[in-house]
C-alpha positions as CSV (number, residue, x, y, z in Angstrom):
1,X,-9.9,32.0,-4.4
2,X,-7.7,30.3,-7.0
3,X,-5.4,33.4,-7.4
4,X,-4.2,33.3,-3.8
5,X,-0.6,32.0,-3.4
6,X,-0.4,28.6,-1.6
7,X,-4.1,27.9,-2.2
8,X,-5.1,24.3,-2.7
9,X,-6.3,24.1,-6.3
10,X,-8.1,21.3,-8.0
11,X,-9.4,20.8,-11.5
12,X,-12.3,18.7,-12.7
13,X,-11.4,16.0,-15.1
14,X,-13.2,13.3,-17.1
15,X,-11.4,10.1,-17.8
16,X,-12.1,6.4,-18.3
17,X,-12.3,6.1,-14.5
18,X,-15.1,8.6,-14.3
19,X,-15.4,12.2,-13.3
20,X,-13.5,13.5,-10.3
21,X,-11.1,16.0,-8.8
22,X,-7.4,15.9,-9.3
23,X,-5.4,17.7,-6.7
24,X,-2.4,19.8,-7.9
25,X,1.2,19.1,-6.9
26,X,1.1,22.0,-4.5
27,X,-0.9,19.8,-2.1
28,X,1.9,17.2,-1.9
29,X,4.5,19.9,-1.5
30,X,2.5,21.4,1.4
31,X,2.3,18.0,3.1
32,X,6.0,17.4,2.6
33,X,6.9,20.9,4.0
34,X,4.6,20.3,7.0
35,X,6.3,17.1,8.0
36,X,9.8,18.4,7.1
37,X,9.4,21.5,9.3
38,X,7.9,19.4,12.1
39,X,10.8,17.0,12.2
40,X,13.4,19.7,11.8
41,X,12.2,21.7,14.7
42,X,12.0,18.7,17.1
43,X,14.4,18.5,20.0
44,X,13.1,15.8,22.4
45,X,11.3,14.0,19.6
46,X,14.5,13.5,17.6
47,X,16.1,11.7,20.5
48,X,13.0,9.5,20.9
49,X,13.1,8.6,17.2
50,X,16.8,7.6,17.5
51,X,15.9,5.4,20.4
52,X,13.0,3.8,18.5
53,X,15.2,3.2,15.4
54,X,17.9,1.6,17.6
55,X,15.4,-0.7,19.3
56,X,13.9,-1.7,15.9
57,X,17.4,-2.5,14.6
58,X,18.1,-4.7,17.7
59,X,14.8,-6.5,17.4
60,X,14.9,-7.3,13.7
61,X,18.6,-7.8,13.0
62,X,20.5,-8.7,16.2
63,X,17.9,-10.9,17.8
64,X,17.3,-12.7,14.5
65,X,20.9,-13.9,14.3
66,X,20.8,-15.4,17.8
67,X,17.3,-16.7,18.2
68,X,16.2,-17.6,14.7
69,X,18.8,-19.6,13.0
70,X,18.4,-20.7,9.3
71,X,16.9,-24.2,10.1
72,X,16.4,-25.3,6.5
73,X,19.9,-24.4,5.3
74,X,21.5,-26.2,8.2
75,X,19.5,-29.4,7.7
76,X,19.3,-29.7,4.0
77,X,22.0,-29.3,1.3
78,X,20.0,-28.4,-1.8
79,X,17.0,-26.3,-2.8
80,X,15.1,-29.4,-3.9
81,X,15.5,-31.1,-0.5
82,X,14.4,-27.8,1.3
83,X,11.4,-27.5,-1.1
84,X,10.3,-31.1,-0.5
85,X,10.5,-30.7,3.3
86,X,8.5,-27.5,3.2
87,X,5.9,-29.0,0.9
88,X,5.7,-32.1,3.2
89,X,5.2,-29.9,6.3
90,X,2.5,-27.8,4.5
91,X,0.4,-30.7,3.4
92,X,0.8,-32.8,6.5
């Protein structure tokens, strides 16, 4: 019933994209509250998320510095030289 608090409401609309249902903002608020409450009440999960974020930081930022040096910048002085080298490698 539409008069119930917290009920998912929709209204039918016609537009240039055709006829369809448009969900009200309460749906997005309910989804946000669902995830917010879930993450807030976590205990072990919070620790696991911290470990995951630390591992991602190490993989994408720390390892990149040591194992993936900027090859083009070290070999070529200008943007034109770098562009010519990349173009040559692509069409080779």
